PASEBA-1860 file (N, C-alpha, C; in nm, 3 decimals):
! residues 199
1> MWLAGILF> -5.274/12.911/-9.256/-5.163/12.839/-9.260/-5.067/12.847/-9.147 ~ -5.029/12.962/-9.144/-4.901/12.967/-9.010/-4.972/12.964/-8.857 ~ -5.138/12.977/-8.842/-5.186/12.925/-8.724/-5.171/12.746/-8.711 ~ -5.197/12.691/-8.844/-5.196/12.563/-8.812/-5.034/12.479/-8.782 ~ -4.943/12.577/-8.846/-4.811/12.532/-8.814/-4.755/12.567/-8.689 ~ -4.818/12.677/-8.635/-4.797/12.710/-8.464/-4.843/12.590/-8.395 ~ -4.979/12.572/-8.456/-5.020/12.448/-8.347/-4.967/12.334/-8.369 ~ -4.932/12.254/-8.496/-4.840/12.167/-8.485/-4.719/12.180/-8.404
9> LLMIGVLL> -4.631/12.291/-8.413/-4.515/12.299/-8.344/-4.550/12.279/-8.189 ~ -4.670/12.337/-8.135/-4.711/12.360/-7.984/-4.727/12.171/-7.953 ~ -4.792/12.106/-8.040/-4.852/11.976/-7.999/-4.704/11.890/-8.036 ~ -4.601/11.925/-8.097/-4.471/11.846/-8.100/-4.414/11.887/-7.972 ~ -4.400/11.990/-7.919/-4.344/12.028/-7.795/-4.406/11.968/-7.685 ~ -4.534/11.967/-7.686/-4.613/11.896/-7.584/-4.540/11.728/-7.566 ~ -4.555/11.685/-7.676/-4.515/11.546/-7.673/-4.370/11.528/-7.639 ~ -4.295/11.608/-7.689/-4.154/11.577/-7.648/-4.150/11.616/-7.481
17> ARSVLQEE> -4.213/11.718/-7.434/-4.208/11.731/-7.297/-4.253/11.599/-7.211 ~ -4.361/11.583/-7.248/-4.436/11.440/-7.186/-4.325/11.306/-7.182 ~ -4.258/11.308/-7.317/-4.149/11.184/-7.330/-4.043/11.219/-7.219 ~ -3.987/11.351/-7.215/-3.893/11.394/-7.115/-3.928/11.362/-6.991 ~ -4.046/11.428/-6.950/-4.067/11.442/-6.799/-4.105/11.286/-6.754 ~ -4.127/11.207/-6.861/-4.230/11.084/-6.803/-4.168/10.994/-6.682 ~ -4.226/10.951/-6.600/-4.123/10.906/-6.506/-4.167/10.713/-6.520 ~ -4.046/10.663/-6.487/-4.052/10.533/-6.503/-4.141/10.461/-6.391
25> PAGYSLSD> -4.221/10.334/-6.469/-4.300/10.287/-6.335/-4.222/10.226/-6.249 ~ -4.273/10.204/-6.136/-4.216/10.107/-6.000/-4.183/9.990/-6.076 ~ -4.097/9.926/-6.055/-4.069/9.788/-6.118/-4.017/9.701/-6.000 ~ -4.099/9.571/-5.953/-4.085/9.490/-5.880/-3.981/9.365/-5.903 ~ -3.916/9.324/-5.833/-3.836/9.171/-5.870/-3.943/9.067/-5.816 ~ -3.946/8.949/-5.921/-4.026/8.847/-5.873/-3.996/8.769/-5.761 ~ -4.108/8.761/-5.667/-4.122/8.683/-5.561/-4.077/8.542/-5.585 ~ -4.047/8.482/-5.456/-4.025/8.337/-5.466/-4.123/8.275/-5.413
33> LIRPQPEP> -4.246/8.219/-5.493/-4.352/8.185/-5.492/-4.362/8.021/-5.480 ~ -4.223/7.964/-5.492/-4.225/7.826/-5.525/-4.244/7.739/-5.379 ~ -4.206/7.792/-5.259/-4.221/7.685/-5.164/-4.347/7.750/-5.076 ~ -4.455/7.688/-5.044/-4.573/7.751/-4.989/-4.535/7.779/-4.849 ~ -4.618/7.878/-4.805/-4.576/7.924/-4.650/-4.695/7.844/-4.587 ~ -4.672/7.826/-4.455/-4.807/7.762/-4.361/-4.917/7.879/-4.393 ~ -5.032/7.794/-4.379/-5.195/7.841/-4.426/-5.194/7.920/-4.288 ~ -5.210/8.036/-4.280/-5.258/8.126/-4.145/-5.370/8.089/-4.061
41> ESLVSGRV> -5.391/8.099/-3.962/-5.524/8.083/-3.871/-5.597/8.190/-3.822 ~ -5.556/8.316/-3.858/-5.592/8.439/-3.823/-5.546/8.547/-3.937 ~ -5.561/8.666/-3.917/-5.505/8.766/-4.006/-5.392/8.816/-4.038 ~ -5.330/8.805/-4.175/-5.205/8.807/-4.195/-5.210/8.944/-4.281 ~ -5.169/9.033/-4.239/-5.154/9.192/-4.314/-5.010/9.196/-4.403 ~ -5.048/9.276/-4.514/-4.914/9.362/-4.579/-4.811/9.258/-4.654 ~ -4.899/9.131/-4.696/-4.805/9.048/-4.771/-4.796/9.139/-4.920 ~ -4.677/9.138/-4.961/-4.651/9.193/-5.106/-4.614/9.060/-5.193
49> VTVDARDP> -4.655/9.021/-5.284/-4.607/8.943/-5.397/-4.575/8.998/-5.535 ~ -4.505/8.945/-5.628/-4.471/8.981/-5.732/-4.465/8.847/-5.836 ~ -4.607/8.835/-5.921/-4.607/8.713/-5.990/-4.550/8.755/-6.132 ~ -4.485/8.641/-6.178/-4.451/8.639/-6.326/-4.583/8.597/-6.408 ~ -4.654/8.720/-6.489/-4.733/8.697/-6.560/-4.717/8.708/-6.709 ~ -4.591/8.719/-6.759/-4.530/8.735/-6.862/-4.573/8.659/-6.991 ~ -4.594/8.526/-6.959/-4.613/8.429/-7.049/-4.772/8.492/-7.112 ~ -4.778/8.504/-7.255/-4.921/8.547/-7.294/-5.011/8.436/-7.321
57> DGWARLDL> -4.938/8.282/-7.316/-5.045/8.187/-7.354/-5.070/8.112/-7.203 ~ -5.021/8.124/-7.094/-5.061/8.063/-6.983/-5.105/8.134/-6.855 ~ -5.173/8.072/-6.740/-5.192/8.162/-6.662/-5.105/8.115/-6.534 ~ -5.057/8.241/-6.477/-4.987/8.188/-6.324/-5.091/8.212/-6.217 ~ -5.102/8.094/-6.135/-5.182/8.101/-6.052/-5.164/8.098/-5.893 ~ -5.204/8.208/-5.830/-5.170/8.211/-5.718/-5.277/8.203/-5.597 ~ -5.219/8.098/-5.485/-5.275/8.070/-5.373/-5.234/8.184/-5.265 ~ -5.333/8.263/-5.239/-5.300/8.372/-5.131/-5.273/8.319/-4.989
65> SRSFQVPD> -5.340/8.222/-4.958/-5.321/8.169/-4.811/-5.181/8.138/-4.780 ~ -5.132/8.064/-4.904/-4.990/8.023/-4.888/-4.887/8.123/-4.961 ~ -4.888/8.213/-5.053/-4.820/8.282/-5.097/-4.775/8.212/-5.192 ~ -4.811/8.127/-5.254/-4.759/8.029/-5.336/-4.818/8.013/-5.465 ~ -4.732/7.993/-5.583/-4.767/8.010/-5.709/-4.819/7.820/-5.754 ~ -4.923/7.834/-5.764/-4.989/7.679/-5.761/-4.941/7.624/-5.912 ~ -4.889/7.494/-5.925/-4.858/7.424/-6.055/-4.994/7.407/-6.144 ~ -4.947/7.398/-6.302/-5.062/7.413/-6.365/-5.159/7.275/-6.343
73> ADVLSWDL> -5.113/7.157/-6.279/-5.175/7.067/-6.289/-5.288/7.037/-6.145 ~ -5.252/7.146/-6.079/-5.358/7.180/-5.966/-5.475/7.282/-6.009 ~ -5.583/7.231/-6.028/-5.695/7.278/-6.076/-5.769/7.380/-5.966 ~ -5.771/7.314/-5.842/-5.869/7.379/-5.718/-5.779/7.468/-5.621 ~ -5.671/7.476/-5.578/-5.617/7.526/-5.476/-5.553/7.660/-5.524 ~ -5.608/7.740/-5.581/-5.556/7.854/-5.635/-5.666/7.950/-5.623 ~ -5.642/8.104/-5.607/-5.725/8.200/-5.597/-5.743/8.306/-5.714 ~ -5.634/8.378/-5.728/-5.616/8.452/-5.845/-5.507/8.405/-5.954
81> GFRRFRIV> -5.548/8.439/-6.069/-5.475/8.374/-6.197/-5.445/8.505/-6.252 ~ -5.321/8.509/-6.326/-5.277/8.607/-6.400/-5.213/8.597/-6.541 ~ -5.245/8.668/-6.657/-5.186/8.625/-6.757/-5.196/8.757/-6.805 ~ -5.043/8.811/-6.833/-5.021/8.955/-6.912/-5.095/9.059/-6.803 ~ -5.172/9.136/-6.855/-5.278/9.242/-6.756/-5.416/9.179/-6.740 ~ -5.447/9.054/-6.765/-5.561/8.999/-6.734/-5.553/8.918/-6.582 ~ -5.664/8.949/-6.526/-5.668/8.877/-6.382/-5.794/8.820/-6.350 ~ -5.804/8.683/-6.325/-5.938/8.632/-6.313/-5.938/8.550/-6.180
89> VNGGRGFR> -6.056/8.517/-6.115/-6.033/8.459/-6.006/-6.103/8.295/-6.035 ~ -6.086/8.192/-5.900/-6.109/8.043/-5.946/-6.243/8.038/-5.894 ~ -6.349/8.090/-5.956/-6.500/8.073/-5.948/-6.552/8.120/-6.040 ~ -6.707/8.048/-6.068/-6.766/8.089/-6.215/-6.776/7.925/-6.274 ~ -6.839/7.955/-6.382/-6.857/7.826/-6.469/-6.739/7.774/-6.527 ~ -6.709/7.629/-6.525/-6.585/7.569/-6.563/-6.450/7.593/-6.447 ~ -6.481/7.638/-6.337/-6.392/7.673/-6.248/-6.432/7.567/-6.114 ~ -6.335/7.521/-6.069/-6.373/7.442/-5.931/-6.380/7.512/-5.808
97> GKAGVVAL> -6.311/7.641/-5.807/-6.347/7.709/-5.667/-6.463/7.795/-5.673 ~ -6.485/7.837/-5.557/-6.605/7.940/-5.524/-6.548/8.067/-5.511 ~ -6.452/8.114/-5.575/-6.393/8.255/-5.554/-6.472/8.345/-5.641 ~ -6.476/8.481/-5.590/-6.555/8.601/-5.640/-6.467/8.728/-5.584 ~ -6.486/8.849/-5.666/-6.401/8.979/-5.619/-6.508/9.047/-5.617 ~ -6.495/9.173/-5.563/-6.566/9.290/-5.547/-6.489/9.393/-5.550 ~ -6.486/9.511/-5.614/-6.408/9.636/-5.642/-6.481/9.754/-5.556 ~ -6.402/9.774/-5.461/-6.461/9.870/-5.365/-6.446/10.020/-5.414
105> RERDFEKV> -6.525/10.092/-5.383/-6.512/10.248/-5.382/-6.421/10.292/-5.302 ~ -6.381/10.235/-5.214/-6.284/10.306/-5.087/-6.160/10.289/-5.170 ~ -6.071/10.394/-5.124/-5.941/10.376/-5.221/-5.833/10.364/-5.091 ~ -5.879/10.386/-4.946/-5.768/10.369/-4.861/-5.775/10.196/-4.814 ~ -5.658/10.142/-4.867/-5.647/10.007/-4.844/-5.672/9.970/-4.680 ~ -5.600/10.060/-4.586/-5.607/10.041/-4.447/-5.739/10.045/-4.395 ~ -5.846/10.102/-4.450/-5.966/10.160/-4.415/-6.085/10.039/-4.442 ~ -6.056/9.944/-4.521/-6.124/9.817/-4.531/-6.118/9.752/-4.433
113> SLAPLDGY> -6.208/9.701/-4.354/-6.180/9.634/-4.222/-6.292/9.513/-4.240 ~ -6.401/9.509/-4.339/-6.479/9.412/-4.334/-6.525/9.369/-4.480 ~ -6.500/9.231/-4.490/-6.574/9.219/-4.632/-6.694/9.192/-4.680 ~ -6.765/9.252/-4.765/-6.928/9.249/-4.804/-6.954/9.128/-4.779 ~ -7.102/9.104/-4.758/-7.168/8.996/-4.793/-7.195/8.900/-4.906 ~ -7.227/9.017/-5.009/-7.239/9.000/-5.093/-7.185/9.057/-5.232 ~ -7.235/9.071/-5.357/-7.173/9.123/-5.437/-7.052/9.074/-5.506 ~ -6.998/8.949/-5.513/-6.892/8.909/-5.577/-6.903/8.864/-5.708
121> TASSVSAG> -6.818/8.875/-5.804/-6.839/8.862/-5.956/-6.731/8.743/-5.955 ~ -6.801/8.625/-6.028/-6.711/8.510/-6.075/-6.634/8.557/-6.207 ~ -6.544/8.463/-6.227/-6.495/8.471/-6.377/-6.582/8.395/-6.453 ~ -6.550/8.444/-6.606/-6.650/8.373/-6.728/-6.570/8.373/-6.837 ~ -6.622/8.316/-6.931/-6.568/8.311/-7.077/-6.651/8.415/-7.168 ~ -6.535/8.525/-7.243/-6.601/8.619/-7.313/-6.657/8.558/-7.446 ~ -6.748/8.645/-7.526/-6.774/8.615/-7.623/-6.703/8.552/-7.746 ~ -6.551/8.611/-7.733/-6.442/8.578/-7.795/-6.356/8.470/-7.769
129> GDTINAEL> -6.411/8.382/-7.644/-6.348/8.269/-7.598/-6.253/8.296/-7.483 ~ -6.207/8.417/-7.423/-6.117/8.441/-7.312/-6.183/8.427/-7.197 ~ -6.086/8.408/-7.125/-6.148/8.401/-6.977/-6.143/8.541/-6.902 ~ -6.225/8.576/-6.851/-6.218/8.717/-6.797/-6.304/8.727/-6.678 ~ -6.255/8.859/-6.598/-6.324/8.891/-6.454/-6.394/9.027/-6.468 ~ -6.495/9.031/-6.498/-6.560/9.177/-6.542/-6.515/9.274/-6.432 ~ -6.489/9.234/-6.320/-6.495/9.341/-6.176/-6.320/9.374/-6.195 ~ -6.252/9.282/-6.266/-6.103/9.307/-6.300/-6.040/9.346/-6.394
137> EDWYDYGF> -6.143/9.385/-6.497/-6.107/9.414/-6.619/-6.028/9.566/-6.614 ~ -6.080/9.663/-6.551/-6.027/9.792/-6.534/-5.963/9.801/-6.432 ~ -5.881/9.735/-6.389/-5.787/9.751/-6.260/-5.660/9.869/-6.298 ~ -5.651/9.896/-6.432/-5.545/9.999/-6.478/-5.595/10.122/-6.548 ~ -5.498/10.234/-6.546/-5.518/10.334/-6.662/-5.443/10.286/-6.755 ~ -5.466/10.340/-6.869/-5.370/10.313/-7.009/-5.320/10.456/-7.030 ~ -5.184/10.484/-7.034/-5.123/10.614/-7.057/-5.118/10.604/-7.199 ~ -5.187/10.688/-7.267/-5.207/10.722/-7.428/-5.034/10.772/-7.492
145> FSHLLKPR> -4.964/10.832/-7.405/-4.835/10.879/-7.455/-4.745/10.797/-7.414 ~ -4.747/10.776/-7.285/-4.642/10.664/-7.232/-4.653/10.491/-7.269 ~ -4.787/10.482/-7.311/-4.809/10.322/-7.328/-4.787/10.234/-7.181 ~ -4.803/10.300/-7.080/-4.787/10.248/-6.959/-4.918/10.195/-6.897 ~ -4.926/10.114/-6.827/-5.032/10.056/-6.755/-5.004/10.121/-6.601 ~ -5.062/10.212/-6.560/-5.070/10.252/-6.396/-5.180/10.209/-6.332 ~ -5.143/10.134/-6.238/-5.282/10.078/-6.129/-5.370/10.198/-6.070 ~ -5.494/10.153/-6.085/-5.590/10.268/-6.005/-5.581/10.238/-5.877
153> RTVFVLRT> -5.648/10.311/-5.796/-5.636/10.321/-5.648/-5.751/10.252/-5.599 ~ -5.760/10.110/-5.663/-5.893/10.032/-5.602/-5.844/9.962/-5.525 ~ -5.948/9.915/-5.412/-5.920/9.806/-5.317/-6.030/9.709/-5.377 ~ -5.979/9.556/-5.391/-6.063/9.474/-5.419/-6.080/9.354/-5.309 ~ -6.192/9.338/-5.279/-6.210/9.217/-5.181/-6.257/9.079/-5.246 ~ -6.171/8.997/-5.192/-6.154/8.826/-5.265/-6.245/8.741/-5.170 ~ -6.334/8.670/-5.214/-6.363/8.542/-5.142/-6.316/8.447/-5.216 ~ -6.213/8.384/-5.139/-6.123/8.299/-5.195/-6.181/8.182/-5.256
161> SEGEYAKF> -6.103/8.067/-5.319/-6.166/7.966/-5.370/-6.222/7.866/-5.283 ~ -6.166/7.859/-5.140/-6.231/7.802/-5.052/-6.301/7.880/-4.949 ~ -6.340/8.005/-5.005/-6.441/8.036/-4.914/-6.422/8.132/-4.800 ~ -6.298/8.178/-4.815/-6.225/8.247/-4.707/-6.216/8.380/-4.786 ~ -6.148/8.519/-4.706/-6.145/8.633/-4.738/-6.034/8.713/-4.758 ~ -5.990/8.783/-4.856/-5.889/8.852/-4.829/-5.925/8.992/-4.919 ~ -5.854/9.115/-4.902/-5.830/9.265/-4.969/-5.695/9.263/-5.044 ~ -5.701/9.322/-5.152/-5.590/9.340/-5.211/-5.598/9.462/-5.312
169> RILSYYCP> -5.477/9.500/-5.327/-5.467/9.613/-5.426/-5.335/9.585/-5.505 ~ -5.341/9.627/-5.660/-5.238/9.621/-5.744/-5.149/9.731/-5.740 ~ -4.983/9.718/-5.713/-4.902/9.822/-5.698/-4.843/9.852/-5.839 ~ -4.810/9.750/-5.896/-4.727/9.775/-6.038/-4.730/9.658/-6.115 ~ -4.718/9.697/-6.288/-4.721/9.598/-6.369/-4.584/9.544/-6.424 ~ -4.509/9.580/-6.360/-4.356/9.605/-6.420/-4.230/9.538/-6.360 ~ -4.179/9.464/-6.414/-4.027/9.420/-6.375/-3.954/9.537/-6.352 ~ -3.808/9.534/-6.269/-3.731/9.641/-6.314/-3.719/9.636/-6.476
177> GAEPGCLT> -3.668/9.783/-6.474/-3.643/9.816/-6.615/-3.757/9.815/-6.702 ~ -3.869/9.845/-6.621/-4.032/9.883/-6.722/-4.049/9.770/-6.816 ~ -4.000/9.616/-6.767/-4.061/9.540/-6.841/-4.176/9.486/-6.802 ~ -4.318/9.497/-6.881/-4.422/9.440/-6.846/-4.441/9.287/-6.824 ~ -4.540/9.251/-6.733/-4.608/9.157/-6.681/-4.558/9.095/-6.567 ~ -4.477/9.160/-6.483/-4.466/9.150/-6.343/-4.587/9.194/-6.264 ~ -4.687/9.126/-6.208/-4.801/9.203/-6.151/-4.762/9.190/-5.987 ~ -4.758/9.321/-5.925/-4.715/9.313/-5.800/-4.853/9.367/-5.719
185> LEYDYQGD> -4.898/9.269/-5.615/-5.009/9.324/-5.538/-4.969/9.306/-5.388 ~ -5.034/9.399/-5.296/-5.060/9.381/-5.153/-5.166/9.335/-5.111 ~ -5.166/9.243/-5.031/-5.294/9.199/-4.946/-5.282/9.169/-4.817 ~ -5.389/9.148/-4.776/-5.440/9.095/-4.631/-5.517/8.951/-4.670 ~ -5.475/8.863/-4.571/-5.563/8.762/-4.599/-5.625/8.703/-4.457 ~ -5.745/8.658/-4.459/-5.803/8.629/-4.325/-5.800/8.489/-4.311 ~ -5.718/8.396/-4.233/-5.735/8.252/-4.218/-5.844/8.203/-4.132 ~ -5.910/8.284/-4.058/-6.001/8.220/-3.940/-6.174/8.198/-4.003
193> GSRQLGR> -6.161/8.263/-4.131/-6.312/8.214/-4.211/-6.379/8.343/-4.184 ~ -6.365/8.415/-4.099/-6.464/8.544/-4.083/-6.435/8.663/-4.198 ~ -6.512/8.746/-4.197/-6.493/8.863/-4.295/-6.414/8.970/-4.259 ~ -6.359/8.961/-4.135/-6.294/9.067/-4.063/-6.142/9.089/-4.134 ~ -6.126/9.172/-4.208/-6.014/9.222/-4.289/-5.903/9.345/-4.201 ~ -5.945/9.380/-4.113/-5.876/9.503/-4.028/-5.902/9.477/-3.864 ~ -5.833/9.571/-3.818/-5.828/9.534/-3.670/-5.910/9.647/-3.609
END
């Protein structure tokens, strides 16, 4: 009996230590994605954008070429869609674009210099009727004690809705103050149509 009591106290101590030592996630302010940027004709590197994905019922759609959040009425010219922790691409059955994504084993963003020829996964509808992209379902690790989502160190290569290429990684899921639903990503976009994503 006394052994169970000691184990219980140790477990409580571990939980308290974790809650005290838990670091706050990186929080990013929302980007100004209302005015489209000029479409690049060559490689653009190091763009960082934070998309407001807090609406649980609507998708925030991002056009990477213009760093622009596409209005709901425009069903073609977007590449990535965000809704809370869900991410989809504008490609697959029921989508008008030809986007697809592949998760690479390479964890060093700067070392990815060429987009793969194939292996891209389009979006689909799950058995429950929700729009998903299987390649993007596991972009995070869930903290059992913290209840926070922490991005994995995964580099994704995107074939855009118009058939061009980009690479991206997720930096954070939080606004300032640890408010969830602000997805921040860093990306490089190739505007000349080639698969070159590095120098």
